[in-house]
N, C-alpha and C positions, 0 to 999 in steps of 0.2 A: 359094309357092316361085317360080312363074314371075314374079310381081310383084316379088319381091326381086331376082331375077337381071336384070330389065329395068332397074329404077331404079338398081341399084348400078353399072350401066355407063353411066348418064347418061340413061336414058329417063325424065326426069321434067320437069315444067314449068320448073324452075330450071336444068336441064342440069348438075346436080352429079354428076360421075362419082366417087362416094366410095368404091366398092369395099370393102376391108377397113379403112377409115380408122379406125373406132371400135375396132378391135382393138389399135391403137397408141396412140390418144388418145381416151378416157382409159385404155384397156386392156380386155382380154377378161375380167379377173377383178377384182371389187370386193372390197376388203378389209372385214372384218366383225369387229367387236369388237377385233381385234388388228391389227397392221400386219405387213408382210412376207409371207413365204410362209404363216405361220400364219394370218394374217388372210384370205389368199386362199382357203386350205383351208376355213376357217370360213364363207366366203361361198359356196363351192361346196356345202358340207354343208348350209347353209340352203336352197339351191335344191333340193337332193336330197331334203330332208325335205318341202318343198312338192310336190315331184313324186311322192312316194310316195303322195300322196292319189289320184292317178290309177292306181295299180296295179290297182285293180279293173276288170274288163271282160273280159279273156280267159277267166276262169272263168265268166263269165256265159253264154257260149255254150253250155255243157254243160247249163244249165238248160232250154234249149229242146228238149232231146232227147225229152222225153215228148210233145211237141206237134209233132215234126217228122215229115214223111211217111216219109222213109227215112233215119233218123239215121246208119246205117253208111256211107252215101254222102254225105250232105249236110253232116254236121258236120266231117269232115275238110277239106272245102273252106272251111268257115266258119273253122276254126282257121287254115288257111293264109292266109285273107283278112285275119283279124285281126292275124296277125304282120306281114304286109306293110304294112298300114294304120298300125299303131303305129310301125313303123320309119320310114315316109314322113312321117307327119304330126307325130309327136312329136319324133323326133331331128333330122330335117331342119328342121322347123318351128322348133325351138330354135336351130338354127344360123342360120336366117334372121333371128330376132329379134336375135341378137347383131350381125348385120351391119347391120340397119336403124336401130337406136336405140342411142346410148351409154347406158351404166347410170346416168350422172348427169344425164340430161336432166331439166330442172326440171318440165316438164309431167307426165312419167311418175312422178317422185317425189311430186309434189303429188297425183296421182291415188291413189297407194297410201297415202300418209300421211293423207289425208282420206276414205279409203273412198268415192270417188266411184263412182256406179252405172253400170250398162250397160257399154258397151265404152270408157268413158273411159280405162280403165287398159290398154287394148289396145295393145301396141307397134306393131301395124300402123296403128292410127288415128293414133297419135302420129307415126309416120313419115310418113303421108300429109299430115298437118298441117304438118310441117316442110318437106316438098317442095312445098307449096302445090298439093296434088292435091285437087280437088273431087270430089263425087259418091261416090267409092269409099268414103269413111268411112261413109256412109249404108248402102251395101251391106254393109259389115263389120258394122254394127249389126244388120242383118237376119239376116245369117249367125249372129251370136253368139245371137240370139233363137232361130232355128232349132235351133242346136246345143243350146242349154238345154232346148228342148222335147224333142228327141230323147233327150237324157240323161235328162230326168225321166221320159220314157215307159219307158225302159229299166230305170231303177231301180224304178218302180213295179211293173213286171212281175216283175222278179227277187225284189224284197222280198216281194210278195204270194205268189209261188209258194213262196218259201222258208218263209214262215209256213204256208202250206197243207200243205207237206210235213211240217213239224214237227207240225202238228195230226193228220195221218194216222198218224204214228208214236207218237202219244200223248205228244208232248213239248210240246205247246201245247194250250190249251182246245179241246175238241171243236166248239164253236160255229164255229171258223174252218174246218171242214170243209164248211160249207154253200156250195152252189154254185148259180148260175142254171141255167136249162134249157140254156143254151149252154155251160155248164161253167166259167163265171167264179166264182172264190171271192170272192163279193161282200163278205163281211165282212173278209177279208184285204185286198182292195183298198181298202175303207173306212178301215180302221185305218192303212194306209200313207199314204193321202192326208191324214189327220189330222195324222200326224207330219210330213208335208211342209210343213205350215203354218209350221213353225219357220223356214222360209226367209225369212219376213217380218220376222225379227229383223234382217236386213241393212239395212232401211230406216232404222234408227236407229243413230247412231255408237256409243252406249253399249250397245245390244242386239247390235250386231254382235260385240262382245267375247264375248258369250255364245254367239253362233253359232260363233265361232272355237274356243271350247271343244269344242262339239259335233264340228266338223271334227277337232280333235285326237283326240277320243274314237273317232270313226269311222275315222280313219287307222290308229290303233293296232289297232282290230279287224280292219280289212282286211289289215294286214301279218301279224298272228297267223293269220288265215284262210288267207292265201297260204302261210305257212310250214307250216301243217298239211297243206294240199293237196299240197305238194311232198314232205312227209315221207310222207304217205299213198301218194303214187305209188311211193316207194322200197319200201315194205312190199308194195305190190301186185306190183311186179316180182319181189321175193323170193318171194312166193307162187306167181307163175307158174312161176319156176325150180324151186321145191320140188315142184310138182305136174306138171312136165314139159310146160307149155304154152309153146309156141314163141311168141316175140315176133313172128314173121313172120305168125302167125295173126290178130293184132290188126288191126282195121280202120284204126287211125291209129298211126303210130310217129314220135315226135319224135326229132330228132338229138341226139347228145351225151349220151344217158342211160346210166347213172344220174348221171353227174357233173353235169349241169345241174341236176337235182333237188336234189342235195346243196348246190350253190352257191346256188340260190334259197332253200333252207331257212335256211341260215346267214345270207345277206344280209338277208332280210326279218325274221328274228329280230333281228339286230343293229340294223336300222332302227327296229324297235319300241322298242328301249331307248334309242336316241339321239334319238328324235323330240322329246323335250322337255328336251333338254340345257342349253338356254339358262337355264333356272331355276336351274341350279347355278352359273352364272357370278356373279361378285361384283356385288352390287346388283340382281340380277334375280329373287331368290326371290319366287315368287308361288304361294300354296296352291292356288287354284283351277286354275291352269294345270297345276301338278304332278299334281293328282288326275285331271284330265281327260286328261292325256297318258299316265299310268301306271296308271290304274284297270284297264284291260282286262288288263294284264300280271298283276295280281293276281287278277282275276276268272276269268280262264281256267283256271288250275290248280284252283281251288275248284269250278268247274263240272265239270271232267273228273273229278277224283278223287272229288268228291261224288256224281256219277252212278255211278261205279264202286262205290263203297261201298254206297250205298243199294239199287242194283239188283243188286249182286253180280255184275257182269259181269267178264270177264278179258280180258287181252290174249292174242290168239290167236297161236299159232305159225304160220309160213308154210304149213306143210302142212295146217293146220286151217281156214284161211281158205275161206269158201264162195265159189267163183268160177263156179259152174254153175247156181245157182238162176235160173230165168227165161231162161237162155242158149238153150235149144232153141226156145222160142217166137220169140225174136228172130231166130234163124237161119233158121226156117221162113218168117217173114215176109219176110226179105231175100230168100230163094230165089224166093219167089213174087211178089215186087214187080217190076212192069214199068215201067221208066224211060221217060218221054215226053220226048225232047229239046225244049229250048227253041226256040220259034219266033222269038224276039226275037234280032236280031244281037248286042245287048250281052250278052244271057244266054249265047249260044253262046260269045262272047269269054271270059266268066267261067269257062264250063266248060273252055275251053282252058287258061287261066292257072292256075286253082286245081284243076284235075282233076275 
């Protein structure tokens, strides 16, 4: 963002003070499939569908609760940190991209059309090349590599812990409960790493199509997951109200509830249905794309109702929901926990900002 601010005001080797030029020529919205307002809306929708793949992340924070020293104190800080980071890097980062590069840049279009690897499709690298900036593109490449490693590390952790939790609940083979002496679910990590090898499909143009199918499948799964999480919160809130548990007693309280949860439930559910809408446009019908975009929408109710029927479970009323099992132990641990302030200045700054 600092880079964008500097170069847009002329701080670049060619002295081009371009400002918001590309918002006027060729424009801030590209037409997609159709012309006019409908085409611009479809272009925005296409970007929104791609962005929905990144919806996973905030919910991953809660997965670390079982391995956090003092979750009732640390997790609220983490939630606040995630919110501000997403707002800063995703929203403002998108704004910067629109400022730096026009959507019809030939280098950028070629990178996407030919599935060029690495940071070749990065708008920042394209902008640096346009402005004759050297060295920085290599730094961006290194940052992209670091970000990919960080994301991979996060996904391996979350996926392996999810599989481990399913195994403990009897919803996955018991072999996945096997842990090392240090507590690492070794078989869970192993199977996740094997699945991660699918990423090598990207090295081939033809195989990258298969990878895109998996991306569509995962995106739909994440959207459904987020919709379920949001809906579950609304039921949790009703259970608290029915059992006389004050919201003020909770260690973390987000703003705008329950309306934000309702909005999130509806929006994510709608996005799951429109994620593969392009196959319904004239001349775009593709059976594999259709199935990989909408399979999870059909699988989800089958799994849900199948579990209900086979195990004869029922939907509990708000006053019947168990909100107290294990709570006494957590509260006792929290009361006896002694917080040691950070000696690092940066750590103290984070304590001040995020509580």
